[in-house]
MARBA-962080 format. One record per residue: x, y, z of N, C-alpha, C in turn; residue in three letters. Coordinates in steps of 0.001 Angstrom, whole numbers, padded with zeros to 6 digits, always signed. Atoms other than C-alpha are relative to their C-alpha. Layout:
N
XYZXYZXYZALA...
This chain:
283
-000901-000854-000781-001622-034243-024017-000186+001441-000385MET+000146-001379+000462-002012-031130-026178-001337+000607+000472SER+001284-000512-000459-005660-030897-025192+000030+000387+001492GLN-000103-000325-001408-004840-030980-021448+000873+001215+000210GLN-000850-001165-000108-002014-028478-021905-000806+001266-000379ARG+000839-001117+000431-004476-026212-023732-000967+000396+001104SER+000965-000294-001065-006934-026565-020852+000678+000706+001145SER-000733-000705-001025-004242-025457-018381+000173+001468-000380TYR-000222-001370+000450-003512-022380-020503-001284+000780+000067ALA+001299-000671-000019-007214-021568-020827-000386+000304+001445VAL+000346-000206-001406-007692-022015-017072+000793+001134+000627GLY-000836-001096-000518-004773-019719-016271-000472+001343-000536THR+000495-001233+000590-006004-017101-018727-001302+000452+000581GLY+001296-000308-000560-009504-017305-017315+000169+000554+001432LEU-000254-000481-001370-008131-016866-013753+000483+001466-000017PHE-000519-001378+000082-006232-013698-014785-001122+000960-000416ILE+001097-000867+000453-009281-012278-016615-000994+000240+001147VAL+000926-000142-001152-011498-012935-013560+000584+000920+001050LEU-000656-000880-000968-008914-011180-011355-000158+001441-000405GLY+000167-001355+000482-008971-008074-013535-001474+000467+000076PHE+001413-000328-000074-012775-008210-013653-000403+000339+001421ALA+000308-000321-001390-012916-008295-009858+000523+001340+000413ALA-000549-001332-000282-010628-005265-009604-000860+001076-000622LEU+000843-000979+000664-012777-003435-012140-001309+000194+000731ALA+001255-000059-000750-015905-004296-010162+000176+000827+001273TYR-000269-000762-001217-014328-002954-006950+000130+001461-000286LEU-000184-001395+000329-013391+000233-008720-001327+000670-000268ALA+001275-000606+000309-016923+000806-009982-000872+000100+001258THR+000833-000036-001222-018425+000021-006558+000451+001078+000957GLN-000523-000968-000976-016135+002408-004658+000053+001405-000555THR-000135-001338+000580-016067+005314-007111-001290+000802+000331SER+001128-000854-000383-018293+008264-006267-000783+000412-001225SER+000867-000476+001090-021231+009371-008391+000025+001504+000043VAL-000254-001430-000047-020368+012927-009303-001275+000832-000196ALA+001126-000807+000385-023688+014055-010612-001273-000267+000850ASN+001123+000195-000921-025868+013244-007588-000730+001325+000186VAL+000787-001233-000143-028698+015770-007391+000071+000526+001442HIS-000070-000629-001294-028373+018204-004493-000960+001166+000044GLN+000943-001112-000120-031053+020569-003270+000647+001233+000585GLY-000539-001253-000598-030660+023801-001323+001199-000337+000885ASP-001209+000288-000726-027238+024013+000199+000633+001305+000497SER-000828-001128-000438-024800+026290+002036+001446-000390-000151TYR-001404+000237+000253-021081+026666+001518+000859+000315+001210VAL-000963-000233-001059-018323+026308+004089+001417-000162-000565VAL-001371-000019+000467-014591+026771+003737+000886-000931+000849ASP-001000+000817-000728-011754+024337+004660+001323+000189-000671THR-001355-000113+000553-008000+024328+004155+000775-001266+000277HIS-000778+001223-000104-005765+021343+003515+001440+000236-000517PHE-001371-000093+000497-002000+021058+003190+000252-000979-001124THR-000131+000954+001098-002448+018100+000836-001379-000589-000303ASN+001314+000524+000372-005660+017259-001064+000074-001341-000737VAL-000120+001284+000692-004235+014154-002735-000651+000026-001359GLY+000716+000100+001265-006516+013111-005608-001453+000475+000120GLN+001354-000526-000164-009594+014915-004280-000385+000882-001188LEU+000495-000738+001172-011688+016366-007094-001269+000753+000325LYS+001271-000711-000120-014525+018820-007479-001160-000970-000204GLU+001160+000859+000000-017954+017178-006951+000207-001302+000747ARG-000194+001177-000879-016393+014548-004692-000954+000073+001180ALA+001000-000018-001082-018772+013540-001885+000544+000618+001314PRO-000244-000394-001384-018890+015155+001543-000908-000890+000848VAL+000768+000958-000773-020014+012604+004137+000088+000256+001492LYS+000070+000045-001471-021079+012462+007756-000468-001396+000398ILE+000320+001371-000391-021075+009001+009362-000216-000900-001187ALA+000085+000816+001186-020638+007560+005880-001149+000331-000926GLY+001165-000397+000811-023791+009266+004525+000336+001252-000732VAL-000285-001183+000826-023471+011746+001699-000898+001147+000398ARG+000747-001200-000404-024502+015233+002808+000317+001188-000881VAL-000332-001092+000878-022972+017354+000090+001127-000402-000943GLY-001051+000272+000956-020103+017690-002368+001025+001131+000036GLN-001041-001005+000099-016854+019503-002973-000348+000981-001134VAL+000396-001002+000995-017674+022757-004771+001209+000482-000800GLN-001200-000500+000712-014168+023987-005613+001266-000319+000772SER-001316+000196-000594-010466+023382-004979+000942+001023-000627ILE-000885-001082+000539-008131+026388-005339+001246+000102+000882ASP-001245-000259-000679-004585+027231-004426+000347+001478-000193LEU-000314-001425+000053-003905+030877-003589+001498+000170-000216THR-001432-000257+000261-000591+032093-005083+000690+000534+001247PRO-000762-000439-001148+002023+032489-002377-000332-000757+001255GLY+000387+000811-001178+000274+030089+000028+000247-001488-000288GLN-000282+001432+000162+001030+026390+000629-001130-000874+000521ASP+001168+000781-000374-002496+025297+001568-001084+000160-001069VAL+001082-000035+000978-005413+024408-000666-001307+000424+000626ALA+001324-000466-000486-008727+026224-000219-001076-000864-000625ASP+001043+000914+000457-011533+023655-000480-001356+000453+000531VAL+001319-000430-000407-015116+024839-000443-000970-001170-000121LYS+000953+001125-000055-017806+022364+000582-001413+000527-000100LEU+001400-000320+000111-021418+022589-000502-000805-001051+000764SER+000668+000952-000898-023564+020994+002222-001524+000261-000046ILE+001460-000068+000001-027287+020214+002109-000521+000753+001238ASP+000517-000825-001114-029282+022706+004241-000653-000816+001086LYS+000604+000831-001038-030918+019836+006070+000977-000286+001111ARG-001038+000308-000983-027584+019295+007816+000657+001316+000421TYR-000461-001334-000410-027207+022711+009407+000329+000056+001495ASP-000298+000016-001427-026346+021597+012929+001375-000649+000240HIS-001352+000525-000113-022662+020811+012460+000792+000825+001005ILE-000757-000768-001005-020604+021812+015546+001220+000692-000639PRO-001046-000821+000570-018013+024484+014815+001382-000638+000107LEU-001323+000612-000207-015119+022374+016150+000062-001377-000666ASP-000033+001265+000735-015907+019439+013825+001282-000079-000849SER-001264+000231+000768-012988+017914+011847-000349-000491-001410VAL+000158+000426+001394-012902+017642+008027+001248-000788-000405ALA-001115+000869+000323-010741+014742+006848-000168-000533-001430THR+000043+000571+001329-009852+013519+003336+000253-001498+000130ILE-000098+001449-000053-010517+009798+003091-000010-000610-001408TYR+000065+000733+001254-010245+007167+000350-001019-001122+000184THR+001041+001025-000118-013199+004854-000289+000416-001253-000723SER-000254+001294+000599-012524+001176-000866+001410-000206-000416GLY-001333+000384+000418-009534-000516-002464+000549+000936-001087LEU-000418-000851+001114-009379+001573-005645-000899+001204-000130LEU+001019-001040+000082-011940+004209-004770+000522+001395-000065GLY-000343-001409+000041-012003+007957-005093+000099+000551+001432ASP-000101-000626-001293-011268+010361-002292-001208+000884+000265GLN+001128-000814-000397-013914+012261-000365+000312+000686+001302TYR-000177-000703-001282-014278+014618+002590-000980-000550+001012VAL+000815+000479-001105-015562+013127+005812+000013+001004+001156GLY+000085-000942-001124-016797+015366+008639-000306-000778+001275ILE+000196+000626-001300-016430+014093+012193-000451+001044+000986ASP+000588-001015-000898-018636+015936+014668+000903+000282+001218TYR-000668-000415-001249-017053+017934+017468-001009+000112+001117GLY+000889-000106-001140-018628+018894+020795-000419+001434+000314SER+000302-001389-000260-018940+022664+020528-001489+000290-000137SER+001403-000403+000084-022341+024269+021144-000198+001015-001130LYS+000090-000911+001150-021532+026789+018406-000093-000825-001277GLN+000220+000725+001223-022748+025652+015012+000694+000680-001186LEU-000612-000478+001211-021093+026011+011628-001031+000768-000836LEU+000926-000825+000768-022781+028818+009684+000394+000054-001458ALA-000296-000165+001423-023024+029476+005944+001167+000954-000164ALA-001207-000776+000277-019727+030838+004597+000987-000017+001170ASN-000912+000126-001111-018088+029809+007846+001183-000906-000399GLY-001221+000771+000247-014813+027882+008146+000155-001151+000983THR-000373+001088-000847-014027+024437+009456+001501+000077+000178LEU-001437-000233-000215-010667+025233+011001+000796-001277+000229ALA-000709+001240-000310-009831+021692+012055-000107-000970-001208ARG-000022+000874+001159-008806+019552+009085+001148-001005+000105THR-001065+001009+000091-006744+016430+008352+000172-000294-001464LYS-000250+000099+001428-005106+016287+004963+000191-001442-000452SER-000246+001290+000601-004656+013374+002579+001442-000415+000316SER-001350+000511-000303-001691+011184+003514+000527-000791-001180GLU-000569+000758+001135+000595+010002+000690+000137-001469+000324PRO-000042+001441-000147+000619+006255+000130+001349-000449+000621LEU-001310+000390-000506+004359+006029+000827+000103+000179+001496GLU-000049-000243-001458+003959+007569+004289-000870-000992+000741GLU+000881+000971-000703+001036+005296+005158+000634-001363+000067MET-000641+001321+000019+002965+002191+004090+001170-000006+000999LEU-001106-000089-000942+005975+003363+006080-000462-000121+001431GLY+000542+000103-001345+003860+003806+009199-000536-001378+000297LYS+000632+001323-000204+002030+000528+008660+001057-001067+000284PHE-001036+001040-000112+005182-001542+008231+001034+000361+001060PHE-000986-000420-000964+007168+000497+010741+001367+000141-000583GLY-001303-000110+000664+009923+001045+008178+000787+001138+000577ALA-000883-000988-000559+012735+002854+009878-000395+000438+001381GLY+000444-000501-001311+010628+003681+012907+000235-000953+001125GLY-000140+001024-001074+011073+000417+014797+001311+000202+000726VAL-001291-000100-000634+014758+000917+015384+000265+001381+000561ALA-000274-001364-000423+014735+004685+015776-000390+000247+001453ASP+000477-000193-001366+012819+004443+019046+000801-000800+001011ASP-000712+000913-000906+015185+001829+020479+001369+000574+000370ILE-001343-000516-000296+018552+003542+020203+001061-000643-000816GLY-001072+000483+000871+020427+002094+017280-000351-001173-000845GLY+000141+001127+000892+020683-000352+014449+001363-000527-000395THR-001219+000490+000622+023287-002559+012849-000367-000413-001432TYR+000274+000258+001428+023583-003229+009096+000547-001325-000435THR-000462+001207+000658+023822-006419+007138-000379+000117-001486VAL+000262-000076+001441+023879-006977+003376-000436-001349-000523THR+000426+001214+000695+022354-009523+001023-000012+000304-001479ALA+000014-000171+001449+022663-010012-002740-001089-000833-000611ASN+001123+000694+000667+019698-010921-004906+000149+000131-001514PHE-000033-000039+001470+019492-011794-008594-001167+000834-000538SER+001188-000799+000409+016090-010040-008715-000674+000525+001254ASN+000656-000594-001174+014679-007588-006141-001412+000464-000317VAL+001369-000439+000346+011448-006870-008038-000136+001485+000161GLY+000216-001434-000222+010135-003511-006877+000443+000431+001409THR-000466-000316-001344+011922-003549-003493+000727+001347-000067LEU-000571-001358+000015+013000-000002-002586+000421+000387+001418SER-000403-000468-001332+014718+001843+000283-001175+000408+000852PRO+001123-000305-000891+012453+002208+003297-000937-001171+000188GLY+000835+001165-000137+010789-001168+002741+000341-000733+001294ALA-000254+000658-001269+010405-003216+005934+000826-001266-000137PRO-000665+001293-000157+012614-006070+007030-000736-000704+001132VAL+000808+000669-000974+010590-008682+008883+000590-001370+000387LYS-000351+001346-000461+011166-011847+010909-001255-000548+000704MET+001264+000588-000499+008182-014106+011652-001155+000969-000177ALA+001057-000934+000317+006035-011393+010085+000024+001301+000791GLY-000088-001194-000826+007130-008735+012600+001101+000913-000510VAL-001062-000892+000459+009054-005640+011400+001142+000100+001020PRO-001147-000115-000890+012572-005581+012847+001018+001006-000552ILE-000909-000963+000597+014171-002987+010598-000517+000446-001350GLY+000422-000497+001283+014157-001482+007136+001162-000098-001014SER-000993+000012+001059+015929-001544+003788+000661+001372-000088VAL-000712-001257-000014+018622+001121+003786+000335+000451-001445GLN-000314-000317+001403+019669+000918+000109-000119-001218-000860SER+000046+001052+001013+019237-001139-003053+000828+000495-001185VAL-000965-000452+001015+022155-000842-005493+000398-001158-000885VAL-000494+001025+000922+023149-002778-008604+001502-000164+000149ALA-001425+000296-000150+026534-004453-008178+000612-000235-001357ASP-000574+000160+001375+028634-003988-011392+000893-001202-000139PRO-000899+001162+000082+030928-006894-010509-000746-001314+000079LEU+000780+001260-000172+028514-009559-009280-001239-000042-000907LYS+001148-000076+000914+025821-008387-011733-001341-000381+000701LEU+001270+000233-000710+023104-008570-009063-000289+001260+000807ASN+000394-001148-000819+021443-006249-006562+000467-000195+001429ALA-000459+000039-001386+023090-005467-003239-000982+000766+000871LYS+000975-000612-000903+020591-004742-000478+000624+000126+001388VAL-000516-000275-001339+021740-003084+002740-001191+000183+000936VAL+001133-000048-000937+019383-003604+005719+000468+000505+001352MET-000267-000512-001360+019329-001690+009006-000938-000744+000941ALA+000779+000854-000910+018170-004018+011810+000087+000515+001431ILE+000080-000424-001361+017083-003063+015293+000973-000790+000865ASP-001017+000649-000790+019867-003815+017796-000584-000977+001034LYS+000608+000977-000901+017382-005670+020007+000078-001393-000578ARG-000013+001308+000655+017468-008422+017419+001445-000302-000455PHE-001445+000172+000293+021204-009112+017672+000432-001442+000170ASN-000301+001416-000116+020977-012874+017991-000489-000812-001218GLN+000427+000696+001220+019966-013721+014415+001137-000865-000495ILE-001097+000871+000434+022004-016778+013309+000600+000461-001335PRO-000658-000490+001183+024601-015964+010653-000213-000852-001248ASP+000325+000804+001168+023361-018772+008409-001499+000166-000376ASP+001402-000288+000339+019864-017253+008189-000165+000384-001470SER+000288-000288+001396+018212-016713+004813-000845+001260-000119ALA+000772-001223+000279+016807-013494+003353-000776-000204-001278ALA+000829+000179+001174+013905-013576+000889-000814+001252-000237ALA+000825-001135+000370+012048-010884-001020-001433-000493-000245VAL+001403+000405+000114+008291-011351-000554-000879+001220-000315PHE+000993-001054+000282+005180-009378-001517-001145-000135+000973THR+001116+000029-000994+002509-008414+001045-001300+000308-000656SER+001362-000269+000456-001151-008685+000149-000201-000162-001495GLY+000417+000144+001403-002935-008530-003215+000851+000835-000922LEU-000789-000939+000833-001218-005451-004637+001002+000744+000904ILE-000804-000614-001014+001076-004821-001678+001435+000247-000418GLY-001409-000269+000254+004668-003640-001493+000848-001207+000352THR-000919+001106-000280+007675-005917-001346+000834+000327+001223GLN-000787-000163-001205+009740-006480+001780+000984-001178+000101TYR-000977+001075-000215+012654-008614+003000-000403-000793+001251VAL+000335+000877-001128+011801-011586+005197+001262-000797+000384SER-001138+000755-000513+014543-013123+007357-000492-001289+000650ILE+000333+001301-000510+014227-016841+008025+001180-000560+000767GLN-001159+000361-000847+016465-017815+011000+000549-001396-000312PRO-000669+001269+000184+019038-020563+010560+000256-000680+001319GLY-000275+000733-001245+020599-022833+013175+001396+000182+000522GLY-001388-000239-000437+024116-021461+013589+000012+000608+001409SER-000112-000606-001333+025247-020591+017151+000566+001411-000046PRO-000619-001329+000140+027014-017491+015810-001002+000997-000621ASP+000979-000985+000508+024879-014356+015328+000606+000885-001088PRO-000432-001007+000974+025005-011831+012520+000578+001195+000720LEU-000607-001164-000596+027271-008879+013257-000069+001142-000995LYS+000023-001185+000855+027417-005329+011895+000933-000164-001181ASN-000806+000100+001202+028603-005402+008294+000027-001374-000643GLY-000006+001348+000570+028035-009141+007729-000849-000084-001253ASP+000789+000275+001211+026693-010509+004449-000776-001291+000206GLU+000843+001201-000049+023781-012953+004364+000176-000737-001319MET-000336+000745+001214+024774-015656+001904-001246-000677-000608ILE+001184+000699+000521+021458-017560+001617-001108+001037-000313LEU+001043-000969+000390+018940-015475-000349-000957-000643-000980THR+001042+000405+000922+015739-015966-002286-000541+001268-000679GLN+000393-001204+000715+014958-013409-004992-001519+000102-000183SER+001433-000243+000223+011601-011888-005832-000504-000884-001128ALA+000617+000824+001031+009307-014162-007797-000914+000845-000846MET+000816-000789+000896+007722-012586-010850-001257-000766-000391GLN+001257+000634+000389+004139-013242-011963+000191-000904-001189LEU-000198+000808+001189+005361-014511-015309+000646-001352+000321GLU-000620+001242-000437+007564-017079-013538-000996-000945+000640ASP+001008+000833-000647+004683-018295-011428-000921-000682-000991LEU+000897+000576+001037+002414-018766-014449+000751-001035-000804ILE-000807+000945+000747+005277-020453-016321+000161-001321+000704GLY-000127+001243-000760+005868-022933-013518-001254-000764+000073LYS+001302+000651-000019+002169-023646-013285-000221-000798-001279PHE+000224+000652+001286+001981-024445-016975+000950-001153-000237LEU-001017+001073+000165+005245-026461-016989-000350-001213+000846VAL+000362+001131-000862+004118-028564-014023-001200-000752-000573ASN+001138+000676+000609+000845-029222-015750+000407-000809-001200GLY-000449+000708+001197+002680-030197-018947+000755-001244+000339SER-000815+001135-000374+005113-032499-017178-000891-001145+000491SER+000893+001043-000494+002272-034350-015469-000741-000643-001142SER+000671+000537+001199+000560-034683-018842+000907-001009-000710ASP-000910+000896+000675+003707-036201-020323+000087-001337+000682ASN-000070+001264-000754+003911-038742-017522-001238-000852-000257LYS+001214+000746+000208+000315-039661-018013-000014-000622-001387GLY-000011+000519+001360+000850-040023-021760+000943-001167-000106ALA-000983+001093+000034+003932-042176-021177-000548-001280+000614GLY+000565+001201-000658+002140-044483-018808-001045-000638-000828ASN+001085+000567+000816-000713-044788-021164+000504-000764-001174GLY-000536+000676+001192+001589-045835-023966+000567-001332+000297GLY-000601+001300-000337+003065-048760-022025-000997-001129-000028LYS
């Protein structure tokens, strides 16, 4: 029994190590090589309201092909835009003047780079010229909000109603996180507050008024989206004929599951099956 329990622990540890190794591999594959040799080049100027994690020597790409690198990133005192100078290989001297410079992120854990999307102008970008059309780096919080439709689903409809739910553990759930039903966003988390009396977390959710027929015996669960995704509230409809109303509390809840709990359950289940096997063998 102890040998099989040890094998479960070794297997779980190996799985975790392989997971971190895979993430490390992705990071090395998506990171940019800063010291790539560059021949004769010319410099152009761009301005961004947010450069994110863009660094000097980051790649400049056209159609995914490296054509240069970021020469410098400066912020002029008194101004709220960053001056980014791009050093571009002279072979690529036919860039339309109305092209767009955008800050992108490469891969899952990759570095940021500047991508140039060609315009249609017959005028070409000259040395020491300026790419006036730019698209800045977008903060992760804003991208997640747009992706999940947090807060935006109901705003376009004309109103929301609020319901509450209490969880013993909300994990990393935060205001603005999506509320989903059948995987579709129907609202957002309005607030997450610790309840000093019940000693748990009270979550207030704003739900689109179009979804006003959710049974009042429905369950709310805190789930995690994707590999390293954010947490959200999933509503699983019940069978009651009475719908949730503004201000109601959802009684049935399922708290966030922690990684340690999952590993613990895996090991305990393995151990219990070992004990049964040992008991049967002893009879």
